[in-house]
PAZAGU-953744 format. One record per residue (C-alpha): residue number from 1; x, y, z. Coordinates in steps of 0.5 Angstrom, whole numbers, plus 2048, in hexadecimal, padded with zeros to 3 digits. Example, Ala and Ser with C-alpha at 12.3 -4.5 7.8 and 13.67 -1.06 7.14 Angstrom:
2
<pt><num>1</num><xx>819</xx><yy>7F7</yy><zz>810</zz></pt>
<pt><num>2</num><xx>81B</xx><yy>7FE</yy><zz>80E</zz></pt>
***
This chain:
200
<pt><num>1</num><xx>762</xx><yy>89B</yy><zz>8AC</zz></pt>
<pt><num>2</num><xx>767</xx><yy>89F</yy><zz>8AA</zz></pt>
<pt><num>3</num><xx>764</xx><yy>8A2</yy><zz>8A4</zz></pt>
<pt><num>4</num><xx>75E</xx><yy>8A4</yy><zz>8A9</zz></pt>
<pt><num>5</num><xx>763</xx><yy>8A7</yy><zz>8AE</zz></pt>
<pt><num>6</num><xx>766</xx><yy>8AB</yy><zz>8A8</zz></pt>
<pt><num>7</num><xx>75F</xx><yy>8AD</yy><zz>8A5</zz></pt>
<pt><num>8</num><xx>75D</xx><yy>8B0</yy><zz>8AC</zz></pt>
<pt><num>9</num><xx>763</xx><yy>8B4</yy><zz>8AC</zz></pt>
<pt><num>10</num><xx>761</xx><yy>8B7</yy><zz>8A5</zz></pt>
<pt><num>11</num><xx>75A</xx><yy>8B8</yy><zz>8A7</zz></pt>
<pt><num>12</num><xx>75D</xx><yy>8BC</yy><zz>8AE</zz></pt>
<pt><num>13</num><xx>761</xx><yy>8C0</yy><zz>8A9</zz></pt>
<pt><num>14</num><xx>75B</xx><yy>8C2</yy><zz>8A4</zz></pt>
<pt><num>15</num><xx>757</xx><yy>8C4</yy><zz>8AB</zz></pt>
<pt><num>16</num><xx>752</xx><yy>8BF</yy><zz>8A9</zz></pt>
<pt><num>17</num><xx>753</xx><yy>8BC</yy><zz>8B0</zz></pt>
<pt><num>18</num><xx>753</xx><yy>8BF</yy><zz>8B6</zz></pt>
<pt><num>19</num><xx>754</xx><yy>8BA</yy><zz>8BB</zz></pt>
<pt><num>20</num><xx>759</xx><yy>8BB</yy><zz>8C1</zz></pt>
<pt><num>21</num><xx>75A</xx><yy>8B4</yy><zz>8C2</zz></pt>
<pt><num>22</num><xx>75D</xx><yy>8B3</yy><zz>8BB</zz></pt>
<pt><num>23</num><xx>761</xx><yy>8B9</yy><zz>8BC</zz></pt>
<pt><num>24</num><xx>764</xx><yy>8B6</yy><zz>8C3</zz></pt>
<pt><num>25</num><xx>765</xx><yy>8AF</yy><zz>8BF</zz></pt>
<pt><num>26</num><xx>769</xx><yy>8B3</yy><zz>8BA</zz></pt>
<pt><num>27</num><xx>76D</xx><yy>8B6</yy><zz>8BF</zz></pt>
<pt><num>28</num><xx>76F</xx><yy>8B0</yy><zz>8C2</zz></pt>
<pt><num>29</num><xx>770</xx><yy>8AB</yy><zz>8BC</zz></pt>
<pt><num>30</num><xx>777</xx><yy>8AD</yy><zz>8B9</zz></pt>
<pt><num>31</num><xx>775</xx><yy>8AA</yy><zz>8B2</zz></pt>
<pt><num>32</num><xx>76F</xx><yy>8AF</yy><zz>8B2</zz></pt>
<pt><num>33</num><xx>773</xx><yy>8B5</yy><zz>8B5</zz></pt>
<pt><num>34</num><xx>778</xx><yy>8B4</yy><zz>8AF</zz></pt>
<pt><num>35</num><xx>772</xx><yy>8B3</yy><zz>8AA</zz></pt>
<pt><num>36</num><xx>76F</xx><yy>8BA</yy><zz>8AD</zz></pt>
<pt><num>37</num><xx>775</xx><yy>8BE</yy><zz>8AD</zz></pt>
<pt><num>38</num><xx>776</xx><yy>8BB</yy><zz>8A5</zz></pt>
<pt><num>39</num><xx>76F</xx><yy>8BD</yy><zz>8A4</zz></pt>
<pt><num>40</num><xx>770</xx><yy>8C4</yy><zz>8A7</zz></pt>
<pt><num>41</num><xx>777</xx><yy>8C5</yy><zz>8A3</zz></pt>
<pt><num>42</num><xx>774</xx><yy>8C3</yy><zz>89C</zz></pt>
<pt><num>43</num><xx>76E</xx><yy>8C8</yy><zz>89D</zz></pt>
<pt><num>44</num><xx>772</xx><yy>8CD</yy><zz>89F</zz></pt>
<pt><num>45</num><xx>777</xx><yy>8CC</yy><zz>899</zz></pt>
<pt><num>46</num><xx>770</xx><yy>8CC</yy><zz>894</zz></pt>
<pt><num>47</num><xx>76E</xx><yy>8D2</yy><zz>897</zz></pt>
<pt><num>48</num><xx>775</xx><yy>8D5</yy><zz>897</zz></pt>
<pt><num>49</num><xx>774</xx><yy>8D7</yy><zz>89E</zz></pt>
<pt><num>50</num><xx>77B</xx><yy>8D4</yy><zz>8A0</zz></pt>
<pt><num>51</num><xx>780</xx><yy>8DA</yy><zz>8A3</zz></pt>
<pt><num>52</num><xx>787</xx><yy>8DB</yy><zz>8A0</zz></pt>
<pt><num>53</num><xx>78A</xx><yy>8D9</yy><zz>8A7</zz></pt>
<pt><num>54</num><xx>788</xx><yy>8D1</yy><zz>8A6</zz></pt>
<pt><num>55</num><xx>78D</xx><yy>8CD</yy><zz>8A4</zz></pt>
<pt><num>56</num><xx>78D</xx><yy>8C6</yy><zz>8A5</zz></pt>
<pt><num>57</num><xx>793</xx><yy>8C4</yy><zz>8A9</zz></pt>
<pt><num>58</num><xx>796</xx><yy>8BF</yy><zz>8A4</zz></pt>
<pt><num>59</num><xx>79D</xx><yy>8BF</yy><zz>8A5</zz></pt>
<pt><num>60</num><xx>79B</xx><yy>8BD</yy><zz>8AD</zz></pt>
<pt><num>61</num><xx>797</xx><yy>8B7</yy><zz>8AA</zz></pt>
<pt><num>62</num><xx>79D</xx><yy>8B5</yy><zz>8A5</zz></pt>
<pt><num>63</num><xx>7A2</xx><yy>8B6</yy><zz>8AA</zz></pt>
<pt><num>64</num><xx>79E</xx><yy>8B1</yy><zz>8AF</zz></pt>
<pt><num>65</num><xx>79D</xx><yy>8AC</yy><zz>8A9</zz></pt>
<pt><num>66</num><xx>7A4</xx><yy>8AC</yy><zz>8A8</zz></pt>
<pt><num>67</num><xx>7A6</xx><yy>8AB</yy><zz>8AF</zz></pt>
<pt><num>68</num><xx>7A1</xx><yy>8A5</yy><zz>8B0</zz></pt>
<pt><num>69</num><xx>7A5</xx><yy>8A2</yy><zz>8AA</zz></pt>
<pt><num>70</num><xx>7A9</xx><yy>89C</yy><zz>8AC</zz></pt>
<pt><num>71</num><xx>7B0</xx><yy>89D</yy><zz>8AA</zz></pt>
<pt><num>72</num><xx>7B3</xx><yy>898</yy><zz>8A5</zz></pt>
<pt><num>73</num><xx>7BB</xx><yy>897</yy><zz>8A6</zz></pt>
<pt><num>74</num><xx>7BF</xx><yy>894</yy><zz>8A0</zz></pt>
<pt><num>75</num><xx>7C3</xx><yy>88E</yy><zz>8A2</zz></pt>
<pt><num>76</num><xx>7CB</xx><yy>890</yy><zz>8A2</zz></pt>
<pt><num>77</num><xx>7CF</xx><yy>88D</yy><zz>89C</zz></pt>
<pt><num>78</num><xx>7D3</xx><yy>887</yy><zz>89E</zz></pt>
<pt><num>79</num><xx>7DA</xx><yy>887</yy><zz>89C</zz></pt>
<pt><num>80</num><xx>7D9</xx><yy>880</yy><zz>899</zz></pt>
<pt><num>81</num><xx>7D4</xx><yy>883</yy><zz>895</zz></pt>
<pt><num>82</num><xx>7D9</xx><yy>888</yy><zz>893</zz></pt>
<pt><num>83</num><xx>7DE</xx><yy>883</yy><zz>891</zz></pt>
<pt><num>84</num><xx>7D9</xx><yy>87F</yy><zz>88D</zz></pt>
<pt><num>85</num><xx>7D7</xx><yy>885</yy><zz>889</zz></pt>
<pt><num>86</num><xx>7DE</xx><yy>887</yy><zz>888</zz></pt>
<pt><num>87</num><xx>7E0</xx><yy>880</yy><zz>886</zz></pt>
<pt><num>88</num><xx>7DB</xx><yy>87F</yy><zz>881</zz></pt>
<pt><num>89</num><xx>7DD</xx><yy>885</yy><zz>87E</zz></pt>
<pt><num>90</num><xx>7E4</xx><yy>883</yy><zz>87D</zz></pt>
<pt><num>91</num><xx>7E1</xx><yy>87C</yy><zz>87A</zz></pt>
<pt><num>92</num><xx>7DD</xx><yy>880</yy><zz>875</zz></pt>
<pt><num>93</num><xx>7E3</xx><yy>884</yy><zz>873</zz></pt>
<pt><num>94</num><xx>7E8</xx><yy>87E</yy><zz>873</zz></pt>
<pt><num>95</num><xx>7E3</xx><yy>87A</yy><zz>86E</zz></pt>
<pt><num>96</num><xx>7E1</xx><yy>880</yy><zz>869</zz></pt>
<pt><num>97</num><xx>7E7</xx><yy>87F</yy><zz>865</zz></pt>
<pt><num>98</num><xx>7E6</xx><yy>878</yy><zz>865</zz></pt>
<pt><num>99</num><xx>7DF</xx><yy>879</yy><zz>862</zz></pt>
<pt><num>100</num><xx>7E1</xx><yy>87E</yy><zz>85D</zz></pt>
<pt><num>101</num><xx>7E7</xx><yy>879</yy><zz>85B</zz></pt>
<pt><num>102</num><xx>7E1</xx><yy>873</yy><zz>85A</zz></pt>
<pt><num>103</num><xx>7DD</xx><yy>877</yy><zz>856</zz></pt>
<pt><num>104</num><xx>7E2</xx><yy>879</yy><zz>851</zz></pt>
<pt><num>105</num><xx>7E4</xx><yy>872</yy><zz>851</zz></pt>
<pt><num>106</num><xx>7DD</xx><yy>870</yy><zz>84F</zz></pt>
<pt><num>107</num><xx>7DD</xx><yy>876</yy><zz>84A</zz></pt>
<pt><num>108</num><xx>7E3</xx><yy>873</yy><zz>847</zz></pt>
<pt><num>109</num><xx>7E1</xx><yy>86C</yy><zz>847</zz></pt>
<pt><num>110</num><xx>7DB</xx><yy>86E</yy><zz>843</zz></pt>
<pt><num>111</num><xx>7DE</xx><yy>872</yy><zz>83E</zz></pt>
<pt><num>112</num><xx>7E3</xx><yy>86C</yy><zz>83C</zz></pt>
<pt><num>113</num><xx>7DD</xx><yy>867</yy><zz>83C</zz></pt>
<pt><num>114</num><xx>7D9</xx><yy>86C</yy><zz>838</zz></pt>
<pt><num>115</num><xx>7DF</xx><yy>86D</yy><zz>833</zz></pt>
<pt><num>116</num><xx>7E0</xx><yy>866</yy><zz>832</zz></pt>
<pt><num>117</num><xx>7D9</xx><yy>864</yy><zz>831</zz></pt>
<pt><num>118</num><xx>7D9</xx><yy>86A</yy><zz>82C</zz></pt>
<pt><num>119</num><xx>7DF</xx><yy>867</yy><zz>828</zz></pt>
<pt><num>120</num><xx>7DC</xx><yy>860</yy><zz>828</zz></pt>
<pt><num>121</num><xx>7D6</xx><yy>862</yy><zz>825</zz></pt>
<pt><num>122</num><xx>7D9</xx><yy>866</yy><zz>820</zz></pt>
<pt><num>123</num><xx>7DE</xx><yy>860</yy><zz>81E</zz></pt>
<pt><num>124</num><xx>7D8</xx><yy>85C</yy><zz>81E</zz></pt>
<pt><num>125</num><xx>7D4</xx><yy>860</yy><zz>819</zz></pt>
<pt><num>126</num><xx>7DA</xx><yy>861</yy><zz>814</zz></pt>
<pt><num>127</num><xx>7DA</xx><yy>85D</yy><zz>80E</zz></pt>
<pt><num>128</num><xx>7E1</xx><yy>85A</yy><zz>80C</zz></pt>
<pt><num>129</num><xx>7E3</xx><yy>85E</yy><zz>806</zz></pt>
<pt><num>130</num><xx>7E4</xx><yy>859</yy><zz>800</zz></pt>
<pt><num>131</num><xx>7EA</xx><yy>859</yy><zz>7FC</zz></pt>
<pt><num>132</num><xx>7E9</xx><yy>85D</yy><zz>7F5</zz></pt>
<pt><num>133</num><xx>7ED</xx><yy>85B</yy><zz>7EF</zz></pt>
<pt><num>134</num><xx>7EF</xx><yy>862</yy><zz>7EC</zz></pt>
<pt><num>135</num><xx>7EE</xx><yy>862</yy><zz>7E5</zz></pt>
<pt><num>136</num><xx>7EE</xx><yy>868</yy><zz>7E0</zz></pt>
<pt><num>137</num><xx>7E7</xx><yy>869</yy><zz>7DC</zz></pt>
<pt><num>138</num><xx>7E7</xx><yy>869</yy><zz>7D5</zz></pt>
<pt><num>139</num><xx>7E6</xx><yy>870</yy><zz>7D5</zz></pt>
<pt><num>140</num><xx>7EC</xx><yy>872</yy><zz>7D9</zz></pt>
<pt><num>141</num><xx>7E8</xx><yy>875</yy><zz>7DE</zz></pt>
<pt><num>142</num><xx>7E5</xx><yy>872</yy><zz>7E4</zz></pt>
<pt><num>143</num><xx>7DE</xx><yy>871</yy><zz>7E5</zz></pt>
<pt><num>144</num><xx>7DB</xx><yy>875</yy><zz>7EC</zz></pt>
<pt><num>145</num><xx>7D9</xx><yy>870</yy><zz>7F1</zz></pt>
<pt><num>146</num><xx>7D1</xx><yy>871</yy><zz>7F4</zz></pt>
<pt><num>147</num><xx>7D1</xx><yy>874</yy><zz>7FA</zz></pt>
<pt><num>148</num><xx>7CA</xx><yy>870</yy><zz>7FC</zz></pt>
<pt><num>149</num><xx>7CE</xx><yy>869</yy><zz>7FC</zz></pt>
<pt><num>150</num><xx>7CD</xx><yy>865</yy><zz>802</zz></pt>
<pt><num>151</num><xx>7D0</xx><yy>85F</yy><zz>804</zz></pt>
<pt><num>152</num><xx>7CB</xx><yy>859</yy><zz>804</zz></pt>
<pt><num>153</num><xx>7CD</xx><yy>857</yy><zz>80B</zz></pt>
<pt><num>154</num><xx>7CA</xx><yy>85E</yy><zz>80D</zz></pt>
<pt><num>155</num><xx>7C3</xx><yy>85D</yy><zz>809</zz></pt>
<pt><num>156</num><xx>7C3</xx><yy>856</yy><zz>80C</zz></pt>
<pt><num>157</num><xx>7C4</xx><yy>858</yy><zz>813</zz></pt>
<pt><num>158</num><xx>7BE</xx><yy>85E</yy><zz>812</zz></pt>
<pt><num>159</num><xx>7B9</xx><yy>858</yy><zz>810</zz></pt>
<pt><num>160</num><xx>7BB</xx><yy>854</yy><zz>815</zz></pt>
<pt><num>161</num><xx>7BA</xx><yy>85A</yy><zz>81A</zz></pt>
<pt><num>162</num><xx>7B3</xx><yy>85B</yy><zz>817</zz></pt>
<pt><num>163</num><xx>7B1</xx><yy>854</yy><zz>817</zz></pt>
<pt><num>164</num><xx>7B3</xx><yy>854</yy><zz>81F</zz></pt>
<pt><num>165</num><xx>7AF</xx><yy>85A</yy><zz>820</zz></pt>
<pt><num>166</num><xx>7A9</xx><yy>857</yy><zz>81D</zz></pt>
<pt><num>167</num><xx>7A9</xx><yy>851</yy><zz>821</zz></pt>
<pt><num>168</num><xx>7AA</xx><yy>855</yy><zz>827</zz></pt>
<pt><num>169</num><xx>7A4</xx><yy>859</yy><zz>825</zz></pt>
<pt><num>170</num><xx>7A0</xx><yy>853</yy><zz>824</zz></pt>
<pt><num>171</num><xx>7A2</xx><yy>850</yy><zz>82A</zz></pt>
<pt><num>172</num><xx>7A0</xx><yy>856</yy><zz>82E</zz></pt>
<pt><num>173</num><xx>799</xx><yy>857</yy><zz>82B</zz></pt>
<pt><num>174</num><xx>798</xx><yy>84F</yy><zz>82C</zz></pt>
<pt><num>175</num><xx>79A</xx><yy>850</yy><zz>834</zz></pt>
<pt><num>176</num><xx>795</xx><yy>856</yy><zz>834</zz></pt>
<pt><num>177</num><xx>790</xx><yy>852</yy><zz>831</zz></pt>
<pt><num>178</num><xx>791</xx><yy>84D</yy><zz>836</zz></pt>
<pt><num>179</num><xx>791</xx><yy>852</yy><zz>83C</zz></pt>
<pt><num>180</num><xx>78A</xx><yy>854</yy><zz>83A</zz></pt>
<pt><num>181</num><xx>787</xx><yy>84D</yy><zz>839</zz></pt>
<pt><num>182</num><xx>789</xx><yy>84B</yy><zz>840</zz></pt>
<pt><num>183</num><xx>786</xx><yy>851</yy><zz>843</zz></pt>
<pt><num>184</num><xx>780</xx><yy>850</yy><zz>83F</zz></pt>
<pt><num>185</num><xx>780</xx><yy>848</yy><zz>841</zz></pt>
<pt><num>186</num><xx>781</xx><yy>84A</yy><zz>848</zz></pt>
<pt><num>187</num><xx>77B</xx><yy>84F</yy><zz>848</zz></pt>
<pt><num>188</num><xx>777</xx><yy>849</yy><zz>845</zz></pt>
<pt><num>189</num><xx>779</xx><yy>845</yy><zz>84A</zz></pt>
<pt><num>190</num><xx>777</xx><yy>84A</yy><zz>850</zz></pt>
<pt><num>191</num><xx>770</xx><yy>84B</yy><zz>84D</zz></pt>
<pt><num>192</num><xx>76F</xx><yy>843</yy><zz>84C</zz></pt>
<pt><num>193</num><xx>771</xx><yy>843</yy><zz>854</zz></pt>
<pt><num>194</num><xx>76C</xx><yy>848</yy><zz>856</zz></pt>
<pt><num>195</num><xx>767</xx><yy>845</yy><zz>852</zz></pt>
<pt><num>196</num><xx>768</xx><yy>83E</yy><zz>855</zz></pt>
<pt><num>197</num><xx>768</xx><yy>842</yy><zz>85C</zz></pt>
<pt><num>198</num><xx>762</xx><yy>845</yy><zz>85B</zz></pt>
<pt><num>199</num><xx>75F</xx><yy>83E</yy><zz>858</zz></pt>
<pt><num>200</num><xx>761</xx><yy>83B</yy><zz>85F</zz></pt>
***
């Protein structure tokens, strides 16, 4: 209904309709009168017929809208809230040095623990130096010692480590294979269940 009213106003504007009753209805209806005014203003602007003295009174409309806004008042700060905030700040200031001491103590403890672990690891890998009988060679000059000499213990440790890694890799491969097989078995069981359900 409202669209047809607006179309009637548009037709009156374009001089397509010369009905006095429609003009009276437009003047009586506030919404249609506002639309009539807007259409005339749009037409004047498009034709550049707007005089320089027409200035929409935006400031009055803005002032009125601001005056109609409800006033929002901030709640007053209570003294207990202020005291709580001040006390909280003091607790933080008091606890800050203790936190710093705790962090420093933790760092020192980790350093000591790390050094002890490093010393233990170094002591475990160092093989005891065998007692060598000092004899004078026949030529009168000592033979050079080989730089590639390794103690048998280190070589055995290396071989044990390699064997351990091989076993670990084999176990890991077996585990992955079992996971794949269980997934295949689950898929097969689901397919069998679907076949049984469709057969019923």
